N, C-alpha and C positions, 0 to 999 in steps of 0.2 A: 512497764510504766503506765500511768495514769494521766490525765489533766483535766482540769474542770474547765468549764465555759457556760455561766451561768446555771442553767438547766439541763447540760447536756454535758455526758462525760465522754472523754474518748481513752479506752484502754488498750493496751497489747502486751502480748504475750508471745516472743520471739524464739518459743521453742518447741508450740504447735503447729503441726503440720494441716493447719486448714485450706481449702480449696471450695470457699463457699462465694459465690457471684453477690457484688453489693446489691443491696435490695432496699426499698424506702421503707420506711419505719411505718406501721400500720394507721389509720386515722382516728385521732380520739373517737371511743365509745364508751358505752355506759360498763362495757366490761374490760377496758383496758386496763385495770389493774392485774387483770389475769395473766398479761402477758409478763416474762422475766425481763427484770430491771437490772440483773445482777450479774456481775462479770468476777472470777478471782482469776490475778494472774500470779503465776506460779514459780517460783526458785528454788533452787537446793536439790534436795533429794527426788527421782521423779516419782518413787512408789510412795515416798511419804506425804508429797502434796498430792497427788491422786486420791490416796486414802482420805486426806481431811478434807478435798473436796467432794467425795463421793460422802461420806458419812454426815457433811451438814448438807446435803441434798436429802439425803434420808431423812433426816432429821427435821428439816423444813416441812417435808411432804407429809413426815408422820403428825406435825403439830395442825397440818391443816387439814388431815380428815379427822384427827381427834377433836379438834376446838374451833374447826369451821373459820378458822383467821391466817390469812396469809404471811409467811416471814418478810422481812423487808431485810434491806442491805445490813442496816445495822443489827440485828437480828443473826444474820449469818456473821458478822464481823466477831461479835462476840462470842459466839460457840466455836468459833475458830481458836481465839484467846483462850477461853478455858480447855480445848483439845489439847493447845502447845502447852499450856501452865501445867497440865496433867501428865506430861508425857514429855520428859525434856530431851528425852533420847532423840526424837523426829527432827531434823536438818530441813528447814522449812522456813522462806522469806517468803511473804505474802501481802499483797495489794488488792484488798476487797473493796468493791468499788463500782458505783451506778446511782440511778434516781431511787431515793427512799419516798414512799408514798406515803410514811407517817411525818417525816419531817418536810413533806413535798419540796423536796432538793435533791440535787447532786452533792454526792458524799462521796470521799478518797480516805480510806481506813487503810495504813499500813502496820503490819503486823512481823514483829522481829520473831527469830527462833526460838525465844526465851517465852513469850509470847504478849510482849509489850504491846499494847495499840494504841496508835495515835490517829486523830483526825487531821487531814493534811488541808490547807485551803485552796489552794490552786494545782498542785499535782504533785506524784511521788513517784519515785525511781526505786527500783529494786535488783538484786542480781546481782551477778558478778562483773558483767560489761557495765551497770549502772555507775562506776566508780571512773569511767574514761567521760562520761558527757555529762557530768554535775556542771563543771564549766560552762561548756555549750547550753545546758538549761537555761543557768544565771545571765548568762550573757544576752540571752535573748527575753528574759523576763525579771530584771533586774528589780523590778517596782512589785512583783508580783501581778495579782489581779488586774490592776490599772493597765500592764502595757498587754493584756490581750482582748480589752474591752471590745476592739476594733476588729477581731480576729472573725471570720467567716471559717463555716464549719471545713471547708476545703481546705481552709489555710492552718487551720489548727490538724489537721490529718496529714498532711504533708511534713507539718513541723515534727508531730510524732513518730511519723514512719523513718524521717530522716533520722532522728536522734539514735533509733533502734538500728539502723542501719551502719551507723558510727560507731556503735557499741561492737555489733558483729564484725566489723572490721579490723577493729582493736582487740577485741576479748577473743581468747582461743576457747573458752568455755559456751561460746553464744552463738546460735545459729540458725538455720533452717528458717520456714517462712515466716513472714511477718504478720501477724493475725489482729486487726484491728476492728474493737468495737466502737460503735458509735452510739449511747444508750442516750434514751430521756424518756418521759413518762410515760408512754407510747408503746415502748419496746426496745429493740436492741437490731441495728442490722450490720452486717459484716463487710469487711474489705481486706484483701489480702495483697501482700506486694511479694513479689518472688524475687528472693534477692540474688543476685549476679558476683560471682565470687571473683578474686583477679584472675585467674583462668580462664572465666568466661568472659570475663571483658576483653581479653588478650585474643580470645575465639573470636566474637564479633567484633573486632576490632574495624572490620572492613566495611561493616555493615553502618550505611548511612542514616539510618531511622533511628530516632532516641524518642522513646518513651517516657523517662523520666524513672524508669523502675518498674512503676505499676503497668500492670498487662494481663491479661486472659491467658490461659493454656495456650489455648491457639496461636498467640502471637508468640509467646514463648516457642512452639514448637517451630515457627516458621525460622526464628531468630536463628536457632541452634541447625534444623536443617540446610539451612544457607552458606550455612560456614563449610571453607575449604581446607581440608584438614592433608593436603599434599606435601605441606612443608615439615610435620609432624611425624618424626618416626614411630613406629611400632614399638609396644610394649615386647623387654625383652624376656625369655623364659629365665624360669628362677632354678 
């Protein structure tokens, strides 16, 4: 899922097990365009989407070496479209998003498995879990960009994280950590949510602390280590 807020783009991928501590984007410098400002959200076959992302990365690096020019988010999206059109056997639904230094704005491109490419103005959602949260997203943004002009970065991040968590709770094919990238013209920073399943919520029901689902690994460790398992039966041998 990706959401655009003026010149900043929020993107998430609930299938990546990232463990990156949040960090601030670098300050603007003369070489700020060297920072990566592109992200690909992947759904479908893991093998196919990993191959596509790696091939696009190699192609953009090769162009930089040969022609002394850096690729943009738009270049990456069009390369992905060409690869999907040329190989219809791939199972991949992609969102290519980030800050485009040529267009000088945030962009969100949605790519279907057949290779169709669409630029979306405010947000995009893909993957099997996206069908469960489209109504949730529409209810918060019925008028598109006008509804989010007053949002701050933390509001947008929390909305995206909650939407992904709702999809994970309903969709059996979605899961894992929720990795969020906040991207602007200076680069990107990472935020990770450690989702808690229904079983984990039951185990930690006696814990009075509520961190809203966003915590560090050490905090998660304290939550799980403080749970009493005396009322749970040991597993039976098969």
